[in-house]
C-alpha positions in Angstrom: 3.1 -14.6 55.1 6.4 -12.8 55.3 6.1 -10.1 52.7 8.1 -7.0 51.8 7.2 -4.2 54.2 9.6 -1.4 53.1 6.6 0.6 51.9 4.6 0.0 55.0 4.1 3.0 57.2 3.2 1.1 60.4 1.6 -2.0 61.6 -1.6 -2.5 63.5 -3.3 -5.4 65.3 -7.0 -5.5 64.8 -8.7 -6.8 67.8 -12.0 -7.7 66.2 -14.9 -7.4 68.6 -16.7 -10.1 66.6 -19.2 -12.6 67.7 -18.1 -16.2 67.0 -20.6 -18.1 65.1 -20.3 -21.4 63.2 -22.7 -22.1 60.4 -23.6 -25.7 59.5 -21.0 -27.6 57.5 -23.5 -27.9 54.7 -23.8 -24.2 54.3 -24.2 -22.8 50.8 -22.7 -19.5 49.6 -25.9 -17.7 50.6 -25.6 -18.9 54.2 -22.0 -17.9 54.7 -21.8 -15.4 57.6 -19.9 -12.2 56.9 -18.2 -10.2 59.6 -16.8 -6.7 58.7 -13.7 -5.8 60.7 -13.5 -2.0 59.8 -14.8 -1.0 63.3 -12.4 -3.2 65.3 -10.0 -1.8 67.9 -6.6 -0.9 66.6 -3.6 -1.6 68.8 -0.5 0.1 67.3 2.9 -1.5 67.6 5.9 0.6 68.8 7.2 3.2 66.4 9.8 1.9 63.9 8.7 -1.7 63.7 6.2 -3.6 61.5 5.0 -7.1 60.9 2.7 -8.9 63.3 3.0 -12.1 61.2 1.6 -14.3 64.0 -0.1 -13.9 67.4 0.2 -16.1 70.5 -1.1 -16.1 74.0 0.5 -17.9 76.9 -1.2 -20.2 79.5 -1.4 -17.3 82.0 -3.5 -15.3 79.6 -0.8 -12.8 78.8 -0.3 -11.4 75.4 -0.6 -11.2 72.6 3.0 -12.0 71.7 4.0 -10.8 68.2 7.2 -11.0 66.1 8.3 -7.7 64.6 10.6 -6.5 61.8 13.7 -5.7 63.9 14.0 -9.4 65.0 12.3 -9.3 68.4 9.2 -11.0 69.8 7.2 -8.4 71.8 4.6 -9.0 74.5 1.6 -6.7 75.2 1.3 -6.1 78.9 -1.9 -4.0 78.9 -2.4 -0.3 78.5 -0.4 0.5 81.6 2.7 -1.4 80.5 2.4 -1.4 76.7 4.8 -3.4 74.6 8.0 -5.0 76.0 10.7 -7.1 74.5 10.1 -10.8 75.3 12.6 -12.7 73.1 15.2 -12.3 70.4 18.0 -14.2 68.6 21.5 -13.7 70.0 22.4 -11.6 67.0 19.9 -8.9 68.0 21.9 -7.9 71.0 25.3 -8.7 69.5 25.0 -6.7 66.3 24.6 -2.9 66.8 22.6 -2.2 63.7 19.8 -4.4 65.0 19.2 -2.2 68.1 20.2 1.1 66.5 18.8 0.7 63.0 20.8 2.4 60.2 19.0 0.8 57.3 15.5 -0.4 56.5 14.5 -3.6 58.2 14.1 -5.5 55.0 17.8 -5.0 54.4 18.9 -6.1 57.9 16.4 -8.9 58.7 18.7 -11.6 57.5 21.2 -10.4 60.1 18.9 -9.6 63.0 16.3 -12.2 62.4 12.7 -12.1 61.4 10.3 -14.0 63.7 7.2 -15.2 61.8 5.1 -18.1 63.2 4.7 -18.3 67.0 3.2 -21.2 69.1 3.2 -22.0 72.8 3.6 -25.4 74.3 1.1 -25.1 77.2 2.6 -27.7 79.6 6.2 -26.3 79.6 5.3 -22.7 78.8 7.9 -22.6 76.1 7.3 -20.4 73.0 8.4 -21.9 69.7 9.4 -19.3 67.0 9.7 -19.9 63.3 12.3 -17.3 62.3 12.6 -16.9 58.6 16.4 -16.7 58.7 17.5 -18.0 62.1 15.6 -21.3 62.0 13.5 -23.0 64.6 13.9 -21.2 68.0 12.6 -21.8 71.5 12.3 -19.5 74.5 11.2 -20.3 78.1 8.4 -18.5 79.9 10.7 -15.9 81.3 11.8 -14.7 77.9 15.3 -13.5 76.9 17.7 -14.9 74.3 16.1 -17.7 72.4 17.7 -21.1 71.9 18.3 -22.3 68.3 16.9 -25.8 67.9 17.6 -26.3 64.2 18.8 -24.4 61.2 18.5 -27.2 58.6 17.6 -30.9 58.0 19.5 -33.7 56.3 22.4 -31.4 55.5 20.1 -28.8 53.8 19.8 -25.4 55.5 16.4 -23.8 56.0 15.8 -21.0 53.6 12.5 -19.5 54.7 11.0 -20.8 57.9 7.5 -19.6 58.2 4.4 -21.2 59.8 4.4 -23.2 63.1 2.2 -25.2 65.5 2.7 -27.5 68.4 1.1 -30.8 69.2 0.2 -30.3 72.8 0.1 -34.0 73.6 3.4 -35.1 72.1 5.3 -31.8 72.2 6.2 -32.3 68.6 6.5 -29.1 66.5 5.3 -28.8 62.9 6.6 -26.0 60.7 7.1 -25.0 57.1 10.2 -24.0 55.1 8.5 -22.1 52.3 11.2 -22.4 49.7 14.7 -23.8 49.3 15.4 -21.2 46.6 14.1 -17.9 47.9 14.4 -16.2 51.3 11.6 -14.2 52.9 12.7 -10.9 51.5 12.1 -12.3 47.9 9.0 -14.2 48.7 7.1 -12.8 45.6 9.6 -14.6 43.4 8.3 -17.9 44.8 4.9 -17.1 43.3 6.2 -15.4 40.1 8.5 -18.4 39.3 6.1 -21.1 40.5 8.7 -22.4 42.9 7.8 -25.9 44.4 10.7 -26.5 46.7 8.8 -25.9 50.0 8.7 -28.4 52.8 6.5 -29.5 55.7 8.8 -30.3 58.7 8.5 -31.9 62.1 10.7 -31.3 65.1 10.4 -34.5 67.1 10.5 -33.7 70.8 11.7 -37.2 71.9 14.7 -37.3 69.6 15.3 -33.6 69.1 15.6 -34.2 65.4 13.9 -32.5 62.4 12.1 -34.8 59.9 11.0 -33.9 56.4 7.3 -34.9 56.2 6.6 -33.6 52.7 8.8 -31.8 50.2 8.3 -30.4 46.7 5.5 -28.2 47.9 4.3 -24.9 46.4 4.7 -22.1 48.9 3.6 -23.8 52.1 2.9 -21.2 54.7 0.7 -21.6 57.9 0.2 -24.9 59.7 -2.3 -26.1 62.3 -2.5 -29.4 64.1 -6.1 -30.7 63.7 -8.5 -30.7 66.7 -8.2 -34.5 66.9 -4.5 -34.5 66.2 -4.8 -36.9 63.3 -3.6 -34.5 60.6 -1.9 -31.1 60.0 -3.6 -28.4 58.0 -1.1 -26.7 55.6 -1.9 -23.5 53.8 -0.4 -23.0 50.4 -0.2 -19.3 49.5 0.0 -20.4 45.9 -2.2 -22.0 44.5 -4.6 -20.6 47.2 -5.4 -23.9 48.8 -5.4 -25.7 52.2 -4.2 -29.3 52.4 -4.3 -32.0 55.0 -1.2 -34.1 55.9 -2.3 -37.2 57.8 0.1 -38.2 60.5 -0.7 -41.9 60.0 -0.1 -43.0 56.5 1.5 -39.7 55.4 -1.4 -39.0 53.0 -1.5 -35.5 51.6 -4.8 -34.3 50.2 -6.7 -31.2 49.2 -8.9 -29.8 52.0 -10.2 -26.6 50.4 -9.8 -24.2 47.5 -9.6 -20.7 48.9 -10.8 -17.3 47.7 -7.5 -15.7 48.3 -3.8 -16.2 49.1 -3.7 -17.8 52.5 -1.2 -17.0 55.3 -1.5 -18.5 58.8 -4.1 -21.1 59.9 -5.4 -21.4 63.4 -7.9 -23.7 65.1 -11.2 -22.1 66.0 -13.4 -23.0 69.0 -15.8 -25.3 67.2 -13.8 -27.9 65.3 -12.8 -25.7 62.3 -10.1 -23.4 61.2 -9.5 -19.7 60.6 -7.4 -18.9 57.5 -6.0 -15.4 57.1 -6.0 -14.1 53.5 -3.1 -12.0 52.5 -4.8 -11.0 49.3 -7.9 -12.0 47.2 -7.5 -13.9 44.0 -7.3 -11.7 40.9 -10.4 -12.0 38.7 -10.5 -11.0 35.0 -14.0 -9.7 35.4 -13.4 -7.8 38.6 -13.1 -4.3 37.0 -16.5 -4.6 35.5 -18.2 -5.8 38.7 -18.1 -2.5 40.5 -17.6 -2.3 44.3 -17.1 -5.8 45.9 -16.4 -6.8 49.4 -12.7 -7.2 50.3 -12.1 -10.6 51.9 -9.3 -10.8 54.5 -10.1 -14.1 56.2 -12.3 -17.2 56.0 -13.4 -19.8 58.5 -13.5 -23.5 57.3 -15.4 -26.2 59.1 -13.8 -29.5 59.8 -14.6 -30.7 56.3 -13.0 -27.7 54.6 -16.3 -26.0 53.8 -16.2 -22.2 54.1 -18.8 -21.1 56.7 -17.7 -17.6 57.6 -15.8 -14.7 56.0 -14.1 -11.5 57.2 -14.1 -8.3 55.3 -12.1 -5.1 55.6 -11.4 -1.8 53.9 -9.3 -1.9 50.7 -5.6 -1.9 51.4 -5.9 -4.0 54.6 -4.4 -7.5 54.5 -4.2 -10.2 57.2 -1.5 -12.6 58.2 -3.4 -14.2 61.0 -6.8 -14.7 62.6 -6.8 -15.9 66.2 -9.9 -16.7 68.2 -9.7 -16.1 71.9 -12.4 -15.8 74.6 -15.1 -15.2 72.0 -13.2 -12.5 70.1 -11.0 -12.4 67.1 -7.5 -11.0 67.1 -6.3 -10.1 63.6 -2.7 -9.5 62.7 -2.5 -7.1 59.9 0.2 -5.2 57.9 -0.4 -2.5 55.3 1.7 -3.7 52.4 2.5 -3.0 48.7 2.1 -6.4 47.1 4.2 -7.1 44.0 3.7 -9.7 41.3 0.6 -11.4 42.3 -0.7 -14.0 39.9 
């Protein structure tokens, strides 16, 4: 979720050295596996940038790739190389205040760009970027200045492009525009004002056109094409739910009620989905309960049943949980959240 980060001191990626285990889909609450992330490895981003909203790995095994607060997409090249610039919008190089910051990033992101969701198309090697302000972008495997594929649909400009995924068989791209009213910088107003102007969109590779699949949505955020490619999972930050949009018949149904405010959704390795939780739900009785575990992510099976949960120290929030080679990579930002309901 693209959230205010002006009070963040720095951003880290948690590389969770966690065993991947899928409980039966009929699991009860007592059988849910819990994985603490406090002892994971921390990989700091370069000084002066924050915001690993999304993680991506290319077909050559390079990465992770992450979008950061100054408008760039960075690539990790290992400890010997570190972080390098992989992609950016043309304005990043063209406008001096983007490369030589003179103001906080939350004040300049609408000018320099703010890459959020990332997803590779494996066959072509292209990286698709959901930039909150610049629209739907694409960059080839060599990196550089990204091409702008779309900035609106049906004459209506995008306002807050957010989550993204690619159908590897058709090359179609599914993404969300979280609000027609509020940009990323004012994302908390979406929740505070119960905004329901979000949209689920599709960039059709064959026609190179954007199609509105579903509008009137409350804060649609992360998306993931299902394992069998019959539906798209859509996370709604408010009201803490995941839905399915069926590609045949356009049916939109509730998949799961979640224990927190979800951000990105990613396929796991066993037919289910990891959902990052930006914050837990507020509970009236929480103050009287004493110490409780702090949830930052859950895994759902293919039926939407929660089978695993991730916990962390208080103050840690997640924007993404990505499973790769039997390990979890967790994108996290330390944030001051405002106006949660």
